[in-house]
C-alpha positions in Angstrom: 114.0 77.3 103.6 116.5 77.2 100.8 118.6 74.5 102.5 115.6 72.4 103.3 114.6 72.5 99.7 118.0 71.2 98.7 118.0 68.5 101.4 114.5 67.2 100.6 115.5 67.2 97.0 118.1 64.7 97.7 116.0 62.7 100.1 112.9 62.1 98.3 112.2 59.2 95.9 111.0 61.0 92.9 109.8 57.9 91.3 106.9 58.3 93.6 105.9 61.5 91.9 106.4 60.0 88.4 103.9 57.1 89.3 101.4 59.7 90.4 101.2 61.8 87.2 98.7 59.3 85.5 96.5 59.5 88.6 96.6 63.5 88.6 95.6 63.5 85.0 92.7 61.2 85.8 91.6 63.3 88.7 91.9 66.4 86.6 89.8 65.1 83.9 87.1 63.9 86.3 87.0 67.2 87.9 86.9 69.1 84.5 83.9 67.0 83.3 81.9 68.3 86.1 80.4 71.6 85.1 81.2 74.6 87.4 80.4 77.9 86.3 81.1 80.6 88.8 78.4 80.3 91.5 77.4 77.0 90.5 80.3 74.8 92.1 78.3 72.6 94.4 78.7 69.3 92.5 82.4 69.9 91.8 82.8 70.6 95.6 81.1 67.3 96.4 83.5 65.5 94.4 86.5 67.2 96.0 85.2 66.6 99.5 84.9 63.0 98.8 88.5 62.9 97.3 89.7 64.7 100.5 88.2 61.8 102.5 89.8 59.2 100.4 93.1 60.8 100.9 92.8 60.8 104.7 92.4 64.6 105.2 90.6 65.5 108.5 88.1 68.3 109.6 86.7 68.3 105.9 84.2 71.3 105.7 82.1 72.6 102.9 80.8 76.1 103.5 77.7 78.0 102.0 79.9 79.1 99.2 80.9 75.5 98.3 84.6 76.1 99.5 85.9 72.7 100.5 88.6 72.7 103.3 90.7 69.6 104.6 93.3 69.3 107.0 96.6 67.4 106.9 97.7 67.4 110.6 101.5 68.5 111.3 103.7 67.2 114.0 103.4 70.4 115.8 99.9 71.6 115.5 100.8 74.5 117.6 102.9 76.0 114.9 101.2 78.3 112.4 100.2 76.2 109.4 100.2 76.8 105.7 97.4 76.9 103.0 97.5 75.2 99.7 94.6 76.4 97.5 93.2 75.9 94.0 90.0 77.4 92.5 87.1 75.1 91.4 85.2 77.4 89.1 85.5 77.8 85.5 84.3 80.7 83.1 82.4 77.9 80.9 78.5 77.7 81.1 76.7 74.9 82.5 75.8 73.5 79.1 79.4 73.9 77.6 80.6 70.8 75.6 83.5 69.4 77.9 84.6 66.8 75.6 88.3 65.8 76.2 90.5 65.3 73.2 94.1 63.8 73.4 97.0 64.6 70.9 100.1 63.0 71.7 101.3 64.9 75.0 98.4 67.4 74.8 95.0 67.1 76.4 92.5 69.4 75.0 89.4 70.3 77.2 87.7 73.7 78.3 88.5 74.4 82.0 91.2 71.6 82.0 94.0 73.9 82.6 92.2 76.7 84.3 91.9 75.2 86.8 90.9 71.4 87.0 94.7 70.4 86.9 95.3 72.9 89.6 92.9 71.2 91.8 94.2 67.9 90.6 97.7 68.9 91.6 96.4 69.8 95.0 94.9 66.2 95.6 98.0 64.8 94.0 100.1 66.6 96.8 98.2 65.0 99.5 98.7 61.5 97.7 102.4 62.1 97.4 102.9 63.0 101.0 100.9 59.9 102.0 102.9 57.6 99.7 106.2 58.9 100.9 105.1 58.7 104.5 106.0 62.3 105.2 104.0 64.1 108.1 104.9 67.9 107.7 106.1 69.7 110.8 103.0 72.3 110.7 99.5 71.8 109.8 98.6 72.0 105.9 95.1 73.4 105.0 94.2 72.1 101.6 91.5 74.5 100.2 89.5 73.9 97.0 87.9 77.5 96.9 85.1 78.9 94.7 84.3 82.2 93.0 87.6 83.1 91.4 86.5 83.8 87.9 84.7 86.9 86.5 82.0 88.3 88.9 83.0 85.8 91.4 85.3 88.7 92.7 87.5 86.3 94.6 84.6 85.5 96.8 85.4 81.9 97.9 89.1 83.0 98.9 87.9 86.1 100.7 85.6 83.8 102.8 88.0 80.9 103.4 91.0 83.2 104.1 89.0 84.9 106.7 88.3 81.6 108.4 91.9 80.3 108.2 93.8 83.6 108.6 94.7 83.1 112.3 96.0 79.6 111.6 98.5 80.0 108.9 101.6 81.9 108.1 101.5 81.7 104.2 99.6 80.6 101.2 100.8 78.5 98.1 98.1 79.0 95.6 97.9 76.8 92.4 97.0 77.9 88.9 97.0 74.8 86.5 99.0 76.4 83.6 101.4 78.7 85.3 104.2 76.2 85.7 107.8 78.2 85.4 106.2 81.2 86.7 106.0 82.6 90.3 103.4 85.1 91.0 104.4 87.4 94.1 102.2 90.4 93.3 98.5 90.7 92.9 97.2 93.5 90.8 94.4 95.8 91.8 91.1 95.1 89.9 88.0 97.3 89.8 84.8 96.3 87.8 82.0 98.6 86.7 78.5 97.9 85.5 77.4 101.1 83.8 73.8 101.4 82.6 71.9 104.0 80.7 68.1 104.8 80.3 66.8 106.5 77.3 63.4 107.7 76.3 62.7 105.0 73.9 60.2 104.7 71.3 59.6 103.7 67.5 62.6 104.0 65.3 60.8 105.9 62.5 57.8 107.6 64.4 60.1 108.8 67.3 63.4 109.3 65.6 65.5 111.9 67.6 64.5 110.6 71.1 67.4 109.4 73.3 68.5 105.9 72.9 70.0 104.1 75.8 72.1 102.0 73.2 73.3 105.2 71.4 74.4 106.7 74.6 76.2 103.6 75.7 78.0 103.5 72.3 78.8 107.0 72.4 80.3 106.6 76.0 82.1 103.6 75.0 83.8 105.4 72.2 85.0 108.2 74.7 86.2 105.7 77.1 88.4 103.9 74.5 90.2 106.9 73.7 91.7 107.2 77.2 95.3 106.5 77.4 96.1 104.8 80.8 99.3 105.2 82.5 102.0 102.9 81.3 103.9 102.9 84.7 102.6 101.5 86.8 101.0 99.4 84.2 97.2 100.3 83.9 94.7 98.7 81.6 90.9 98.7 80.8 88.5 96.6 78.9 85.0 96.9 77.8 83.9 93.0 78.0 80.2 93.2 77.5 77.6 95.5 76.0 74.0 94.7 76.4 70.5 96.2 75.6 67.7 96.9 73.3 64.2 95.4 72.6 64.3 94.9 68.6 66.1 96.5 65.6 63.3 98.9 65.2 63.0 100.0 68.8 64.8 103.1 70.3 66.2 101.4 73.3 65.1 102.4 76.9 68.0 100.4 78.5 71.5 99.4 77.8 74.7 98.8 79.7 78.3 97.8 79.4 80.7 95.9 81.7 84.1 97.6 82.3 87.3 96.1 83.8 89.9 98.4 85.1 93.4 97.1 86.4 96.6 98.5 87.7 99.6 97.3 89.4 99.1 100.1 92.2 96.0 100.6 94.0 96.4 104.4 94.2 96.9 104.6 90.4 93.8 102.4 89.7 91.7 104.7 92.1 93.0 107.9 90.0 92.2 106.1 86.8 88.7 105.2 87.9 88.2 108.8 89.0 88.9 109.8 85.5 86.5 107.2 83.9 83.8 108.5 86.4 84.3 112.0 85.4 83.7 111.1 81.6 80.6 109.1 82.7 79.1 111.9 84.7 79.7 114.4 82.0 78.0 112.3 79.5 75.1 111.8 81.7 71.9 113.9 80.8 68.4 114.3 82.3 67.0 112.4 79.5 70.0 110.1 79.4 71.1 109.3 82.7 74.0 106.8 83.6 74.2 104.8 86.6 77.5 103.0 87.9 77.5 100.0 90.0 80.8 98.4 91.4 80.5 94.6 90.6 84.1 93.6 91.4 86.8 94.8 93.7 89.9 92.8 93.8 92.4 94.0 96.3 96.2 94.5 95.4 99.3 93.3 97.4 102.7 91.9 97.0 105.8 90.6 98.8 109.3 91.4 97.6 111.1 89.4 94.9 113.7 88.8 97.8 111.0 87.2 100.1 111.9 83.8 101.3 108.8 82.3 99.9 109.4 83.7 96.5 113.1 82.7 96.5 112.1 79.3 97.8 109.8 78.8 94.9 112.2 79.8 92.5 114.8 77.3 94.1 112.2 74.6 93.9 111.7 75.3 90.2 115.6 75.3 89.6 115.6 71.9 91.3 113.5 70.6 88.2 115.9 72.3 85.7 113.7 75.3 85.1 114.6 78.9 85.6 111.4 80.5 86.8 110.2 84.1 86.1 108.6 86.5 88.4 105.1 87.7 87.4 102.2 89.7 88.7 98.6 89.2 88.0 95.1 88.7 89.4 94.7 85.5 91.3 93.3 84.2 94.6 96.6 85.2 96.2 95.5 88.8 95.8 93.4 88.1 99.1 96.2 87.1 101.5 98.8 89.3 99.9 96.3 92.5 100.6 96.2 91.2 104.2 100.0 91.1 104.4 100.0 87.3 104.5 102.9 86.1 102.4 101.6 84.1 99.3 102.8 82.9 96.0 101.0 81.4 92.9 102.7 78.6 91.1 101.6 76.2 88.4 101.3 72.5 87.8 102.0 72.4 84.0 102.1 74.4 80.9 99.3 74.9 78.4 97.5 77.6 76.4 94.2 79.0 75.3 92.6 79.4 78.7 88.9 80.5 78.7 88.7 79.0 75.3 87.0 75.9 74.0 90.2 74.6 72.6 92.2 75.1 75.9 94.8 72.6 76.5 97.5 71.3 78.8 100.9 69.5 78.4 101.3 66.3 80.3 104.9 66.1 80.4 105.6 69.1 82.8 103.2 67.7 85.4 106.1 65.8 87.0 108.3 68.8 87.4 105.2 70.9 88.5 104.5 68.5 91.2 108.3 68.2 92.2 108.2 72.1 92.6 105.2 72.0 94.7 106.3 69.1 97.0 109.5 70.9 97.7 108.0 74.2 98.4 105.2 72.7 100.5 107.7 70.7 102.8 110.3 73.5 103.2 107.7 76.0 104.0 105.9 73.5 106.4 109.2 73.0 108.1 110.4 76.6 108.2 
């Protein structure tokens, strides 16, 4: 694959990629302007499916989760294919202000970098291969998947990978603002919804009765005093606290949402057991706690020396960028956990993901697309 990257880099007319950057930006903004909170990606899926049709992809399908799949047939369809994927959902609510603002080389817009430009880059890959007149050796499956963010629990990728697993040999996953990084390891993530039930009552007349909110606050304070292992890196976060009826009501119900992460599944499992022991000890007959698993992202990895990883780094090097290896929680967790080689790479740089002032840089898009084209062609021909 490495030699193929070097050869493709010499052969390709990179002016074609340069000329496509504005088109990718335009498509990315059009995608970003369609609200797509996790579990509500249907309208955005319809837009992507139509884009797939215009780009000449075949066997276009949209499933019940609004994953969109399109095929670019290879010269040898009997060979195992590859998947190129990018998630369509966003953390922002349906009514969020999606106004775009430009400042020189920067474009601001919530959800633009995570992950509209990832989807736009995937569309750009199909357009560039068409313009270059290149038919890959094996099939390329283009996948716009859903439910990557939050409580989506990688549900879109889990479904579409199960559908395509027997047809592919590896996955190239796209995250819009990850340019310069190659993710080769997916960390394990476990998410718990912890709820409490108290006796409740009037804040004055019934003072002393158990309060679900007080119980959750006390439990939360205990959990924040936990020291997780530093090696392998393990973290936790209470992301949401909820409950109560009014300021002068002793609450009958309250809850918290707890995110647990680790580089190793076994360490995460042990850490979760420690958390559960604290919760069970805090539970009382008049203040019971209930634990519901609301997220379970599997872990997996390939060696930094794996050919796919080294090829992604070499493709970056062809753009003049020295890449860094990373681990994280992306859609690539799913194939990695199933022992299918996968990497996550980026289209451009940016910052403030999951904030209203999120932005991307335009200039690196050309290099991001050069890396993607080189890695795709080398992988499809290997």
